[in-house]
C-alpha positions in Angstrom: 260.3 109.4 24.0 256.7 111.3 24.8 256.7 113.5 27.5 253.4 114.6 29.7 254.8 118.6 30.4 254.6 118.8 26.1 250.7 118.1 26.0 248.3 120.5 24.6 245.3 118.1 25.4 243.5 119.0 28.9 243.3 115.9 30.9 239.6 115.3 32.6 239.7 112.7 35.3 236.8 109.9 34.8 235.2 108.0 37.5 232.4 108.3 40.3 234.3 107.7 44.0 233.9 110.9 45.5 237.2 110.6 47.8 239.2 109.7 44.8 238.0 112.7 42.7 239.1 114.9 45.6 242.3 113.7 45.8 242.7 114.4 41.9 241.3 117.8 42.4 244.7 118.6 44.2 246.7 117.6 40.5 247.2 120.4 38.4 247.5 117.8 35.4 244.1 117.4 35.7 241.7 120.0 34.0 238.5 118.6 34.8 236.0 115.3 35.8 233.3 113.5 33.9 231.1 110.5 35.2 228.4 108.5 34.0 225.8 105.6 35.1 227.6 102.7 34.7 230.8 104.3 36.9 228.3 105.6 39.7 227.1 102.1 39.7 230.2 100.4 40.4 231.0 102.7 42.9 227.8 101.6 44.6 226.4 105.7 44.5 222.8 105.7 45.3 221.7 108.9 45.4 222.3 110.7 42.1 221.4 114.5 44.0 223.6 113.4 46.9 226.8 112.4 45.2 226.3 115.1 42.8 226.5 117.5 45.8 229.6 115.9 47.5 231.3 116.2 43.9 230.8 119.9 43.8 232.2 120.4 47.2 235.8 118.6 46.2 235.8 120.2 42.2 233.8 123.7 43.0 235.5 125.1 40.1 236.4 122.8 37.3 234.2 121.1 35.0 232.2 118.3 35.7 229.7 116.4 33.6 227.2 114.4 35.1 224.6 112.2 32.9 220.8 112.2 32.4 219.4 108.7 32.4 216.1 108.8 31.0 215.1 107.7 28.0 212.2 109.7 27.0 213.1 113.4 25.8 210.4 115.0 27.7 211.8 114.0 30.6 215.3 114.0 29.7 215.2 117.7 29.3 213.6 118.1 33.0 216.5 116.2 34.0 218.9 118.0 31.9 217.8 121.3 33.5 217.9 120.3 37.2 221.5 119.2 36.7 222.1 122.3 35.8 220.9 124.1 38.1 223.4 122.1 40.4 226.3 124.3 39.3 228.1 126.9 37.2 230.7 124.5 36.5 227.9 121.7 36.1 228.2 120.3 31.9 225.4 117.9 31.5 225.9 114.7 29.4 222.7 114.2 27.0 223.1 111.2 24.8 223.4 111.5 20.9 220.6 109.4 20.8 218.1 107.2 23.1 218.2 103.5 23.2 215.9 103.7 19.8 218.4 105.1 18.2 216.5 108.6 17.7 218.5 111.6 17.3 218.7 113.8 20.0 218.9 117.1 18.1 216.0 118.8 19.1 216.6 118.5 22.7 220.5 119.2 22.2 219.3 122.8 20.6 217.0 124.1 22.9 218.8 123.3 25.7 222.3 124.9 24.1 220.1 127.6 23.2 219.6 128.6 26.9 222.6 128.0 27.9 222.5 124.7 29.2 226.1 123.4 28.7 226.1 120.5 27.1 228.4 117.4 26.7 227.2 115.1 24.2 228.4 112.2 24.8 228.0 108.2 23.0 229.2 109.9 19.8 231.4 107.4 17.2 231.0 108.9 13.4 231.6 111.9 12.0 227.7 112.3 10.7 227.4 112.6 14.5 229.6 115.2 15.0 228.5 117.0 12.1 224.6 116.7 13.4 225.2 117.8 16.6 227.1 120.6 15.8 224.6 122.0 13.8 222.2 121.8 16.9 225.0 123.7 19.3 224.9 127.5 20.2 228.3 129.2 19.5 227.6 130.9 22.7 227.4 128.2 24.7 230.5 126.2 25.9 229.8 122.6 24.9 231.5 119.6 24.5 231.0 116.5 22.0 232.8 113.1 23.5 233.8 110.7 20.8 234.0 107.2 22.2 237.3 106.7 20.5 238.2 103.6 22.2 234.6 101.8 21.5 235.3 102.6 17.9 238.9 101.4 18.4 237.5 98.5 19.7 235.9 97.6 16.6 239.1 97.3 14.7 239.0 101.4 13.2 241.7 103.7 13.8 239.9 106.9 15.7 242.7 109.1 14.8 241.9 109.9 11.4 238.2 110.7 12.3 239.3 112.8 15.3 241.7 114.7 13.4 238.8 116.0 11.4 236.2 116.4 13.6 238.2 119.0 15.3 239.3 120.6 11.7 235.8 120.6 10.9 234.9 122.2 14.4 237.6 124.7 14.2 235.9 128.2 13.5 233.5 127.2 16.5 235.8 127.7 19.9 233.3 126.9 22.1 232.6 123.3 21.0 235.2 121.4 22.2 236.1 117.6 21.1 236.7 115.0 23.7 238.7 111.6 23.0 236.1 109.2 25.6 236.7 105.8 26.1 240.6 105.6 26.2 242.1 102.3 26.4 245.5 102.8 27.3 247.9 105.9 28.1 249.5 105.9 24.4 245.9 106.9 23.6 246.6 110.5 25.4 249.4 111.1 22.8 247.3 109.7 19.9 244.6 112.2 21.1 247.0 115.1 21.7 248.3 114.7 18.0 245.2 114.5 16.7 245.0 118.0 17.9 241.9 117.1 20.3 240.8 119.4 23.0 240.3 117.1 25.9 240.7 113.3 26.8 239.1 111.8 29.6 241.1 109.0 31.8 240.7 107.0 34.2 242.0 106.6 37.2 243.4 102.4 36.6 245.5 104.8 33.4 246.0 107.7 35.6 248.1 105.8 37.8 250.6 104.5 35.2 251.7 108.1 33.9 254.7 107.4 36.1 255.8 105.4 33.3 256.4 107.2 30.5 259.5 107.9 29.7 260.2 105.3 31.6 264.0 102.4 31.0 262.5 99.6 28.4 265.3 98.1 29.6 265.0 98.8 33.0 261.1 98.0 32.2 262.6 94.5 31.2 263.9 93.7 34.2 261.3 94.7 36.5 259.0 92.4 34.4 261.5 89.6 35.1 261.1 90.2 38.2 257.6 90.1 38.7 257.2 86.7 37.1 259.9 85.2 39.3 258.5 86.4 42.6 254.7 85.5 41.4 256.4 82.3 40.9 257.5 82.1 44.4 254.3 83.5 46.1 252.7 81.0 44.1 254.4 78.0 44.9 255.2 76.7 42.1 257.8 73.6 41.7 258.2 71.5 38.5 259.9 68.0 38.9 262.7 67.3 36.7 265.3 65.0 35.8 268.9 66.3 36.1 271.5 64.5 33.9 273.6 62.4 35.6 277.3 63.5 35.8 279.2 61.7 32.5 281.7 58.8 33.7 283.5 58.8 30.1 287.0 59.7 30.8 288.5 62.7 28.5 290.8 61.9 25.7 293.2 64.4 28.2 293.1 61.8 30.9 
């Protein structure tokens, strides 16, 4: 049976709702926070700087990742340096490529050399991890986010890749691998078993943490109860023909 308190991996909450982030910041299990433009749009964020300011008020010390959104490397660099100025705990998310597939390596190198803490995101291959690592400074803390959930969506097992990347970077302690885009709570244990340093977990998955170690027999009964209650609430009925009582006499009559 899996146990949360035995996990070595650091759990980062992934979201863009400030009240939820404030609540998560009180949870000792949560060691950092990440967000992205897609999550921010879903949360109806319209003021990027104001959003970041509100987040950093409730998360003053844990690492927080905010992402650039330009597709032009020169403008991306300006955005990255501005975002980095918002707080000493800020990591700037830089996509591994722009939308044309052009590698972000030179930009990553300039920023990392200038002590900008980076979270290189949307990484999905071992080759990308190696290329990114070649451009990261050994003296500046940085993350490489492997989108393990999306790798799994393609029918590939991300665990061997994550394990290989962790081993490849074992001599560079300032670079940490993030298991990004998990699809289920079990991914916590997949990532931990692969030696991954960090996993980002969305609020819907975090809400399932109390289920870890739950009795499967009890879970089975609760599932049946759920189906029964939902059928009653929906008012479902099925007209059935009940068999008539048999009029045949027993041989004992």
